[in-house]
Every structure is written in C-alpha cells, then in structure tokens.
C-alpha positions as CSV (number, residue, x, y, z in Angstrom):
1,M,0.0,0.0,0.0
2,I,1.2,3.5,-0.8
3,E,0.2,5.8,2.1
4,I,-0.3,9.5,1.2
5,G,-0.4,12.5,3.4
6,F,-0.3,16.2,2.4
7,N,1.7,17.9,5.1
8,G,4.7,17.2,7.4
9,S,2.7,16.9,10.6
10,M,0.3,14.4,9.2
11,V,3.0,12.3,7.7
12,G,5.0,12.5,10.9
13,N,2.0,11.0,12.7
14,L,1.7,8.3,10.1
15,K,5.3,7.3,10.5
16,A,5.1,7.3,14.3
17,A,1.9,5.2,14.2
18,A,3.7,2.7,11.9
19,A,6.7,2.5,14.1
20,Y,5.2,2.4,17.6
21,N,1.4,1.7,17.3
22,G,1.1,-1.2,14.8
23,L,-0.7,0.9,12.2
24,F,0.1,-1.6,9.4
25,K,-0.2,-4.7,11.5
26,G,3.3,-6.0,10.7
27,D,3.2,-5.2,7.0
28,E,5.5,-2.2,7.3
29,G,7.8,-3.8,4.7
30,G,5.2,-3.6,2.1
31,T,4.2,0.0,2.9
32,E,5.5,3.2,1.5
33,I,4.6,6.5,3.4
34,L,4.9,9.6,1.2
35,M,4.3,13.3,1.7
36,L,3.0,15.2,-1.3
37,E,3.1,18.7,0.1
38,F,2.2,20.7,-3.0
39,I,-0.1,23.0,-1.0
40,L,-2.7,23.0,-3.8
41,N,-5.2,25.1,-1.9
42,I,-2.9,28.1,-2.4
43,G,-1.8,29.6,-5.7
44,Y,-2.7,29.0,-9.3
45,I,-3.2,25.4,-10.4
46,N,-3.5,25.4,-14.2
47,N,0.2,24.3,-14.4
48,E,2.2,21.1,-14.1
49,I,2.7,19.8,-10.6
50,T,6.4,19.5,-11.3
51,G,6.6,22.8,-13.1
52,E,8.7,25.8,-11.9
53,Y,5.7,27.7,-10.4
54,R,4.3,24.9,-8.2
55,T,7.8,23.6,-7.3
56,A,8.9,27.1,-6.1
57,L,5.7,28.0,-4.2
58,P,6.2,25.9,-1.0
59,G,9.6,27.5,-0.3
60,E,8.3,31.0,-1.0
61,L,5.4,30.4,1.4
62,Y,7.5,28.8,4.2
63,M,10.3,31.4,4.0
64,F,8.1,34.5,3.5
65,S,8.4,35.9,7.0
66,G,12.1,35.4,7.3
67,Y,14.1,34.6,10.4
68,D,16.0,36.5,13.0
69,D,19.7,36.1,13.6
70,E,19.2,33.3,16.1
71,V,18.1,30.9,13.4
72,V,21.0,29.1,11.7
73,F,20.5,27.0,8.7
74,E,22.6,23.9,8.1
75,E,25.9,24.8,6.4
76,E,24.9,28.5,6.4
77,E,22.2,27.9,3.8
78,T,21.0,31.0,2.1
79,D,17.3,32.0,1.9
80,E,17.3,31.1,-1.8
81,E,18.9,27.7,-1.2
82,A,16.4,27.0,1.7
83,K,13.5,27.9,-0.6
84,A,14.8,25.6,-3.3
85,S,15.2,22.7,-0.9
86,F,11.4,22.6,-0.3
87,G,10.7,22.2,-4.0
88,A,13.4,19.6,-4.4
89,G,12.0,17.6,-1.5
90,N,8.5,17.6,-3.1
91,L,9.9,16.5,-6.4
92,R,11.8,13.6,-4.8
93,Q,8.6,12.5,-3.1
94,W,6.6,12.8,-6.3
95,D,9.3,10.8,-8.3
96,R,9.2,8.2,-5.5
97,F,5.4,8.0,-5.8
98,I,5.6,7.4,-9.6
99,K,8.1,4.6,-9.1
100,C,6.1,3.0,-6.3
101,L,2.9,3.2,-8.5
102,E,4.7,1.0,-11.1
103,I,4.9,-1.8,-8.5
104,C,1.9,-1.2,-6.3
105,K,-1.5,0.0,-7.5
106,D,-3.1,0.4,-4.0
107,V,-3.0,4.0,-2.8
108,R,-4.5,5.2,0.5
109,I,-5.1,8.9,1.0
110,W,-5.3,10.1,4.6
111,L,-7.9,12.8,4.2
112,S,-8.3,15.7,6.6
113,H,-11.1,18.3,6.7
114,T,-8.9,21.1,5.3
115,A,-8.7,22.7,1.9
116,E,-5.1,21.6,1.6
117,S,-5.9,18.0,2.1
118,I,-9.0,17.9,0.0
119,C,-7.3,19.7,-2.9
120,G,-4.5,17.2,-2.7
121,M,-7.0,14.4,-2.8
122,L,-8.9,15.9,-5.8
123,F,-5.6,16.4,-7.7
124,L,-4.5,12.8,-6.9
125,C,-7.8,11.3,-8.0
126,N,-7.6,13.3,-11.2
127,Y,-4.1,12.1,-11.9
128,L,-4.9,8.4,-11.0
129,E,-8.2,8.1,-12.8
130,D,-6.7,6.5,-15.9
131,K,-3.8,4.7,-14.1
132,G,-5.6,1.6,-13.0
133,A,-5.0,2.3,-9.3
134,N,-7.1,1.2,-6.4
135,I,-7.7,4.3,-4.4
136,Y,-8.7,4.2,-0.7
137,I,-9.6,7.0,1.6
138,A,-9.1,7.1,5.3
139,E,-11.1,10.1,6.4
140,C,-10.4,11.7,9.8
141,P,-13.3,11.4,12.2
142,R,-14.7,14.7,13.5
143,F,-14.6,13.5,17.1
144,I,-12.9,10.7,19.0
145,P,-15.0,9.7,22.0
146,G,-13.1,10.0,25.2
147,R,-10.1,11.5,23.4
148,S,-11.2,14.7,21.7
149,K,-12.2,17.9,23.6
150,Y,-12.9,19.7,20.3
151,L,-13.8,18.9,16.7
152,L,-10.9,17.5,14.7
153,A,-9.9,19.1,11.4
154,G,-7.4,16.5,10.4
155,W,-5.2,13.5,11.3
156,E,-2.4,15.9,12.2
157,M,-4.5,16.8,15.3
158,C,-4.7,13.2,16.4
159,E,-2.3,11.1,18.5
160,P,-0.5,8.4,16.5
161,E,-2.3,5.7,18.4
162,N,-5.6,7.1,17.1
163,L,-4.5,6.5,13.5
164,A,-3.9,2.8,14.3
165,E,-7.3,2.5,16.0
166,Y,-9.2,4.3,13.1
167,V,-7.5,2.8,10.1
168,S,-10.6,0.7,9.8
169,V,-12.4,3.8,8.5
170,T,-10.7,3.2,5.2
171,R,-13.0,2.9,2.3
172,K,-12.4,2.2,-1.4
173,V,-13.3,4.9,-3.9
174,N,-15.6,3.5,-6.6
175,P,-15.2,4.5,-10.3
176,D,-18.1,7.0,-10.2
177,E,-16.8,8.7,-7.1
178,L,-13.3,8.8,-8.6
179,H,-14.6,10.5,-11.8
180,A,-16.6,13.0,-9.8
181,Y,-13.5,14.0,-7.8
182,S,-11.5,14.2,-11.1
183,E,-14.1,16.4,-12.7
184,K,-14.2,18.7,-9.6
185,W,-10.4,19.2,-9.9
186,E,-10.8,20.0,-13.6
187,K,-13.4,22.6,-12.7
188,L,-11.1,24.2,-10.1
189,K,-8.2,24.2,-12.6
190,K,-10.4,26.1,-15.1
191,E,-11.4,28.6,-12.4
192,N,-7.7,28.9,-11.5
193,A,-8.2,31.1,-8.5
194,P,-5.3,32.3,-6.3
195,L,-6.9,30.4,-3.3
196,R,-9.3,27.6,-2.5
197,A,-11.3,27.4,0.7
198,Y,-13.2,24.6,2.5
199,V,-16.7,26.1,3.3
200,D,-19.8,24.1,4.3
201,D,-18.1,20.8,3.3
202,R,-17.3,22.1,-0.2
203,I,-14.1,23.3,-1.9
204,I,-14.6,26.7,-3.6
205,S,-12.4,29.1,-5.5
206,V,-12.0,32.4,-3.6
207,N,-10.0,35.6,-3.9
208,E,-6.7,36.2,-2.0
209,D,-8.5,38.4,0.6
210,F,-11.0,35.7,1.6
211,Y,-9.6,35.4,5.2
212,D,-8.8,39.1,5.6
213,F,-12.0,39.8,7.5
214,I,-11.0,37.4,10.2
215,L,-7.7,39.1,10.7
216,R,-9.4,42.5,10.8
217,R,-11.8,41.2,13.5
218,H,-8.9,40.3,15.7
219,I,-6.8,43.5,15.4
220,P,-6.7,44.9,18.9
221,D,-6.4,48.5,20.1
222,G,-2.9,49.7,20.7
223,E,0.3,47.9,19.7
224,F,0.5,44.2,19.2
225,K,2.9,41.5,17.8
226,A,2.0,40.2,14.3
227,L,2.3,36.6,15.6
228,S,-0.4,37.4,18.2
229,L,-2.8,38.6,15.6
230,I,-2.3,35.4,13.6
231,G,-2.7,33.2,16.7
232,D,-5.9,35.0,17.7
233,S,-7.3,34.5,14.2
234,Y,-6.6,30.8,14.4
235,E,-9.1,30.5,17.3
236,E,-11.8,30.6,14.6
237,D,-10.7,27.2,13.2
238,I,-10.0,28.5,9.7
239,H,-7.5,25.8,9.1
240,I,-5.2,27.5,6.6
241,A,-1.4,27.6,7.1
242,S,0.0,30.4,9.2
243,Y,2.3,31.4,6.3
244,W,-0.8,32.5,4.3
245,L,-2.0,34.7,7.1
246,E,1.5,36.1,7.4
247,R,1.3,37.2,3.8
248,R,-2.1,38.8,4.4
249,V,-0.8,40.7,7.4
250,E,1.9,42.1,5.1
251,Y,-0.9,43.1,2.7
252,L,-2.6,45.0,5.5
253,I,0.6,46.8,6.1
254,E,1.2,47.7,2.5
255,S,-2.4,48.9,2.0
256,G,-2.0,51.2,5.0
257,E,-4.4,49.5,7.4
258,L,-1.6,48.6,9.8
259,E,1.7,50.4,10.5
260,I,5.0,49.0,11.8
261,M,6.0,50.4,15.2
262,K,9.0,48.2,15.6
263,D,10.5,46.2,12.7
264,S,12.2,42.8,12.8
265,K,14.0,40.5,10.3
266,D,11.4,37.9,11.4
267,K,8.1,39.6,10.2
268,R,6.1,37.6,12.7
269,K,8.0,39.5,15.5
270,R,7.1,42.9,14.2
271,I,5.2,45.2,16.6
272,L,2.2,46.7,14.7
273,R,-0.6,49.1,15.3
274,K,-3.8,49.9,13.5
275,K,-3.7,53.2,11.6
C-alpha cells in the first residue's frame, strides 16, 4: 500500500503510528509512506505539478516571514537555497510515488477536513483516474469519544495511536466517485483562483483576501505583535497555514491598514498598530 499525506505533521504522525502503534499490523515492509506537500489550496493550479511555479511555491510560502539572527540553517544555507530545498524535496517524493505506482496499485489517501488535504485528494484522483490504481480514503473522524475535547480538522491533530485505531475507517473509492473527484479538480483548474477554501463541506475558489475579515476582526487596540494577531485569528478554526495569514498581514501593512511600530527581520515578531 502507498500511504499518502499532504503535510509534514500528518506524515510524521503516520510514521510514528507505523513505528510504535502497529498501524500496518506487521506489513511495514510492504508499505510506503509519502508526503505530497504541494499546497494545492494556495496559488494558481493550471500548471504542471512538477513545473517551476508549483515547485517554487512551498519554499516561498515557508520562507516568507524570514528569520531572525538566532536561526541558523545547516551549512549556512542562504534563503534562496532554503526555498529551493522545499521544492526539491517535493519533487523527490513525487518521483518516488511514480516509481512505487509501477509496483503497487493500491493507494490510501489520509484525508483531513482542510482545503489543503481535500485539494491534494482531488488532484491525486484526477491524476490516477486512468492509471488503473485502487484508491482508498481514510477520512479523519470529526470526534474521537473519550479522546477529543474539540472537533478535529485532520489527522495531524490526532495522536499516532488514534491512526492505528481508526485505520478501519478506510473505504475504497468507486469509479463514479473517482470520476466526480477528477471532474471537480478540472473545474477548479479552469477557475484557477489564487486560493481555494473549504466552506460548508465544499471546496470553492476564492480571492486572496478571503480570510482578511477574520484578521481585521482580531486587530486589537494599541500595539501588538504580528504573531499574536495570527494566533488569535486561528481560534476561529479557519485551518489555513499560518504562512498564508503572514502574507495577508503584510498586505494590510502595504495597504495602509496597519503600521509597523518596531521592525524585525522575522516579520512575525514585528510590533504593529492599526492606523
């Protein structure tokens, strides 16, 4: 079985569950765990998954805010080299997936209730529709009795042992369902919006400023740290990566809604104030 997750936290949980919680019931040797972190909920998608735009995007997002002088990259890696390493890692995982698919036709997608995960699933179903693969989905439960104190957005919010207990939720995707997912991805590609959001159990194309109203709602009186604004906005369970909100805070600065009271190389540590 080829096991697919769409971000590092989720895949880390998968590997921990495989190593310590018996996730694959002794069949670890026949299992390949891969991370396809193409972040397909963000950015334009009418391009090749291995093309320059999509390959470069993860590094640009992760490195957007910068780092202060206390952060030291391995072998004094430059910002550009650090950005490139994200894309190179994604390409290696994708190449590995293609090679594994030649040997094994069983693919399990660990699906979370986030735009990033669902977009990844739709893309993968679109790619695999004519490949003769058997596609399975393990969808994260919304609540784990006795374990959860809040609604779960994804497997990355679960403990590794939960993955082992709930692997039984796996279901096979039938041909009609596969085609529907594939067609949905084609529709999203034609719309080619800069952002996709998960709203009322649907993936929709939206504008870049879709989440700005939430940031604005949490701007306090007086001075505040950019990171605090992002953290407070997260309390609304919007489930989009913090680096996107960091970019939108930058937009609010550039548009004149916020002003910088104390600058920092790490943009998250800036002291801001509403104008």
